[in-house]
C-alpha positions as CSV (number, residue, x, y, z in Angstrom):
1,M,-15.9,23.2,-0.2
2,E,-12.0,24.0,0.4
3,N,-11.7,20.4,1.3
4,V,-13.8,19.1,-1.7
5,N,-12.1,21.1,-4.3
6,R,-8.8,20.1,-2.6
7,L,-9.9,16.1,-2.6
8,R,-11.1,16.5,-6.4
9,I,-7.7,18.1,-7.4
10,M,-5.9,15.1,-5.5
11,N,-7.8,12.5,-6.9
12,A,-7.6,13.7,-10.5
13,A,-4.0,14.3,-10.0
14,R,-3.7,10.8,-8.8
15,D,-5.5,9.3,-12.1
16,L,-3.1,11.4,-14.3
17,F,0.0,10.5,-12.5
18,N,-1.1,6.8,-12.7
19,T,-1.7,6.8,-16.2
20,R,0.7,9.0,-17.6
21,G,3.3,9.7,-14.9
22,Y,4.0,12.7,-12.7
23,R,6.6,14.1,-15.4
24,N,4.0,14.0,-18.3
25,V,1.2,15.6,-16.3
26,T,1.1,19.4,-16.2
27,V,-1.2,22.0,-14.1
28,Q,-2.9,22.6,-17.3
29,D,-3.8,18.8,-17.8
30,L,-5.4,18.7,-14.2
31,S,-7.1,21.8,-15.1
32,E,-8.6,20.6,-18.0
33,K,-9.5,17.1,-16.4
34,L,-11.2,19.1,-13.6
35,G,-13.1,21.9,-15.4
36,M,-11.4,24.1,-13.3
37,S,-9.3,27.3,-13.8
38,K,-5.4,26.8,-13.3
39,K,-5.5,29.8,-11.0
40,T,-8.3,27.9,-8.8
41,I,-5.9,24.9,-8.6
42,Y,-2.9,27.3,-7.4
43,Q,-5.2,28.6,-4.8
44,Y,-5.0,25.2,-3.2
45,F,-1.8,24.1,-4.2
46,V,1.4,26.2,-5.0
47,S,3.0,23.4,-7.4
48,K,2.5,20.1,-9.2
49,E,5.3,18.9,-6.6
50,E,2.9,19.8,-3.7
51,I,0.2,18.1,-5.4
52,A,2.3,15.1,-5.5
53,A,3.1,15.1,-1.8
54,A,-0.6,15.5,-0.9
55,V,-1.3,12.4,-2.8
56,L,1.6,10.6,-1.4
57,E,0.7,11.6,2.0
58,E,-3.1,10.8,1.8
59,T,-2.1,7.0,0.6
60,M,0.6,6.8,3.4
61,S,-1.8,8.3,6.3
62,N,-4.7,5.7,4.9
63,M,-2.3,2.9,5.4
64,D,-1.1,3.9,8.6
65,R,-4.8,4.0,9.8
66,L,-5.7,0.5,8.3
67,Y,-2.7,-0.8,9.9
68,D,-3.6,0.5,13.5
69,S,-6.9,-0.4,13.1
70,C,-5.8,-3.9,12.4
71,E,-3.6,-4.2,15.1
72,S,-6.1,-2.9,17.7
73,D,-9.2,-4.8,16.5
74,P,-9.6,-7.0,19.6
75,F,-11.3,-9.6,17.3
76,Q,-7.7,-10.5,15.9
77,S,-5.9,-12.6,18.4
78,D,-3.1,-13.5,16.6
79,P,-0.5,-11.6,14.6
80,L,-0.7,-13.9,11.5
81,T,-4.5,-12.9,11.2
82,V,-3.6,-9.4,11.8
83,L,-1.3,-9.5,9.1
84,K,-3.4,-11.0,6.6
85,L,-6.3,-8.4,7.5
86,F,-3.9,-5.6,6.7
87,V,-2.6,-7.0,3.3
88,S,-6.1,-7.8,2.4
89,L,-7.5,-4.0,3.0
90,A,-4.1,-2.1,2.1
91,K,-4.2,-3.8,-1.4
92,D,-6.5,-1.0,-2.5
93,E,-4.5,1.6,-0.9
94,M,-1.3,0.1,-2.5
95,M,-3.1,0.1,-6.2
96,R,-4.0,3.6,-5.7
97,L,0.2,4.3,-6.4
98,G,0.6,3.2,-9.8
99,P,3.7,2.1,-11.3
100,M,4.5,5.0,-13.5
101,F,3.7,7.4,-10.5
102,R,5.9,5.5,-8.4
103,H,8.7,5.3,-11.3
104,D,8.6,8.8,-11.6
105,L,8.8,9.6,-7.8
106,E,12.1,7.8,-7.9
107,K,13.3,9.5,-10.8
108,F,12.2,13.2,-10.7
109,L,11.2,13.6,-6.9
110,P,14.0,12.1,-4.8
111,E,13.0,13.9,-1.7
112,L,9.0,12.5,-2.0
113,N,10.5,9.1,-2.9
114,E,12.8,9.1,0.1
115,K,9.9,9.8,2.4
116,Y,7.9,7.2,0.7
117,Q,10.9,4.5,0.8
118,K,11.1,5.5,4.5
119,F,7.3,4.6,5.3
120,S,7.8,1.4,3.2
121,N,10.6,0.3,5.6
122,E,8.6,1.5,8.6
123,K,5.7,-1.0,7.3
124,K,8.0,-3.6,6.4
125,N,9.6,-3.5,9.9
126,R,6.3,-3.7,11.6
127,L,5.3,-6.7,9.4
128,G,8.2,-8.1,10.1
129,Q,7.5,-7.9,14.1
130,L,4.2,-9.3,13.4
131,L,5.7,-12.6,11.8
132,E,8.5,-12.5,14.8
133,K,5.7,-12.4,17.1
134,A,3.8,-15.4,15.2
135,Q,7.0,-17.5,15.2
136,E,7.5,-17.0,18.9
137,M,3.7,-17.8,19.9
138,G,4.5,-20.9,17.6
139,L,2.1,-20.0,14.9
140,I,4.7,-20.2,11.9
141,K,7.7,-22.2,11.2
142,K,10.5,-21.6,13.5
143,D,13.2,-22.1,10.8
144,I,12.1,-19.4,8.2
145,S,13.6,-16.2,7.8
146,V,11.3,-13.5,8.6
147,H,13.2,-10.6,6.8
148,L,13.3,-13.2,3.4
149,T,9.5,-13.7,4.0
150,I,8.5,-10.3,4.3
151,E,10.5,-9.3,1.5
152,I,8.5,-12.1,-0.7
153,L,5.6,-11.4,0.4
154,L,5.9,-7.3,-0.4
155,I,7.3,-8.3,-3.9
156,C,4.3,-10.7,-4.7
157,I,1.7,-8.1,-3.4
158,K,3.7,-5.4,-5.6
159,A,3.1,-7.5,-8.7
160,L,-0.3,-8.4,-7.6
161,V,-1.7,-4.8,-7.4
162,Q,-0.2,-3.7,-10.6
163,K,-2.7,-2.5,-13.0
164,D,-1.9,-4.6,-15.6
165,N,-2.2,-7.5,-13.6
166,R,-5.3,-10.1,-14.5
167,F,-5.1,-11.6,-10.9
168,Q,-5.7,-7.9,-9.7
169,S,-8.9,-9.0,-8.3
170,E,-9.6,-9.2,-4.5
171,K,-10.3,-13.0,-5.1
172,G,-6.5,-13.3,-6.5
173,I,-5.0,-11.7,-3.6
174,D,-7.0,-13.4,-1.1
175,L,-5.9,-16.8,-2.7
176,F,-2.3,-15.7,-2.7
177,L,-2.4,-14.6,1.3
178,D,-3.8,-17.8,2.0
179,I,-1.3,-19.9,0.0
180,F,1.5,-17.7,1.4
181,C,0.0,-18.1,5.2
182,K,-0.1,-21.8,4.8
183,G,3.1,-21.8,3.6
184,I,4.9,-20.3,6.6
185,V,2.7,-22.4,8.8
186,G,3.5,-25.6,7.7
187,L,1.7,-28.7,7.8
188,E,2.5,-30.0,11.5
189,M,0.4,-26.8,12.6
190,E,-2.3,-26.5,10.1
191,E,-2.9,-30.3,11.3
192,N,-3.2,-29.3,14.8
193,E,-5.5,-26.3,14.0
194,R,-7.7,-29.2,12.3
195,S,-7.8,-31.5,14.6
196,S,-8.6,-29.0,17.5
């Protein structure tokens, strides 16, 4: 029961943080949304900041698990496929940290924001390593900048997972990934793939 209540609190907080921002949510708001007393909430978390930290930690942990499972999947033989699979699976987790919550993280929770930025940079580096490996294997163009390609990929994904984006659907993200991957693969490699 303890874990169930903790998760309920975190999920309700995530919803409120995403719709109203961290700053505009009180423990009283959480209490009302959950139909739970503030005293009960404080049995699980000592502060609103601790709740935000738990929400962020859960999202980062889920992303790590997703990445590791994609990378270790024996059916995903090439790094480009791993990259596509990870982004496709991770989009739901990315959407769980809405723009209002991320904005307030930056502005009002600098320590948590720093932790999130460090995590994001680690993921960016791992994705960059996948692209470098794909380049070495001849799966993508040799003349593209891996760093710039990853930056473009992440900027586009952030835009696609915004709550107010009409292309937020799974099909929209899959279409983007298909176009993106075909762009970095190049026509010559795509034609070779078709003929084999």
